[in-house]
C-alpha positions as CSV (number, residue, x, y, z in Angstrom):
1,M,0.0,0.0,0.0
2,I,1.2,3.5,-0.8
3,A,1.7,5.8,2.1
4,T,-0.9,8.5,2.4
5,S,1.7,11.2,2.3
6,A,3.0,9.9,-1.1
7,I,-0.6,9.9,-2.4
8,D,-1.1,13.5,-1.2
9,E,2.2,14.6,-2.9
10,I,1.2,13.0,-6.2
11,V,-2.4,14.4,-6.0
12,D,-1.1,17.9,-5.2
13,F,1.4,17.7,-8.1
14,I,-1.2,16.6,-10.6
15,A,-3.9,19.1,-9.4
16,K,-1.6,22.1,-9.5
17,Q,-0.2,21.5,-13.0
18,N,-3.3,22.7,-14.8
19,P,-6.4,22.5,-12.6
20,N,-8.8,23.1,-15.5
21,Q,-7.4,20.2,-17.5
22,V,-7.5,18.0,-14.4
23,L,-11.2,18.8,-13.9
24,A,-12.0,18.2,-17.5
25,F,-10.1,14.9,-17.7
26,K,-12.2,11.8,-18.6
27,A,-10.9,8.3,-19.3
28,S,-11.2,7.1,-22.9
29,K,-14.2,5.0,-24.0
30,A,-11.8,2.1,-24.5
31,T,-10.5,2.4,-20.9
32,K,-14.0,2.6,-19.5
33,N,-15.1,-0.4,-21.5
34,R,-12.1,-2.4,-20.3
35,V,-12.8,-1.5,-16.6
36,F,-16.5,-2.4,-16.9
37,K,-15.6,-5.7,-18.6
38,L,-13.3,-6.6,-15.7
39,I,-15.8,-5.5,-13.1
40,N,-18.5,-7.5,-14.7
41,K,-16.3,-10.6,-15.1
42,S,-15.3,-10.3,-11.5
43,K,-19.0,-10.6,-10.5
44,V,-19.5,-13.9,-12.2
45,A,-16.0,-15.5,-12.0
46,K,-12.7,-15.2,-10.3
47,L,-10.3,-13.0,-12.2
48,G,-6.9,-14.3,-13.1
49,E,-3.9,-12.8,-11.4
50,K,-3.1,-10.4,-14.3
51,E,-6.7,-9.3,-14.7
52,R,-7.0,-8.7,-10.9
53,A,-3.8,-6.6,-10.9
54,E,-5.1,-4.7,-14.0
55,L,-8.4,-3.9,-12.3
56,D,-6.7,-2.9,-9.1
57,S,-4.5,-0.5,-11.0
58,Y,-7.5,1.1,-12.7
59,L,-9.2,1.5,-9.4
60,L,-6.2,3.1,-7.8
61,L,-5.8,5.5,-10.7
62,E,-9.5,6.4,-10.5
63,H,-9.1,7.1,-6.8
64,L,-6.0,9.3,-7.4
65,M,-7.8,11.2,-10.2
66,R,-10.8,11.8,-7.9
67,L,-8.6,13.2,-5.3
68,A,-6.7,15.3,-7.9
69,K,-10.0,16.7,-9.1
70,I,-11.1,17.7,-5.6
71,K,-7.7,19.4,-5.1
72,A,-7.9,21.1,-8.5
73,Y,-11.3,22.4,-7.6
74,Q,-9.9,23.8,-4.3
75,V,-7.0,25.4,-6.2
76,L,-9.4,27.2,-8.5
77,H,-11.8,28.3,-5.8
78,S,-9.4,29.4,-3.1
């Protein structure tokens, strides 16, 4: 697990680069489709090790981007 302070540093860095672009960022349709496919597959069967790691990576990245968007919003409105 990544230490919270490391996550905070990365989120701050991303959010402050260009807050408007951070807020506007959306994953591509292909990425969304892949994530949904993995989530749906995980509901009906056990994912293989590579697929589980891939899904975990997507979920971590989504969490980081949500935090970065919150921070970017705060940067723009402070």
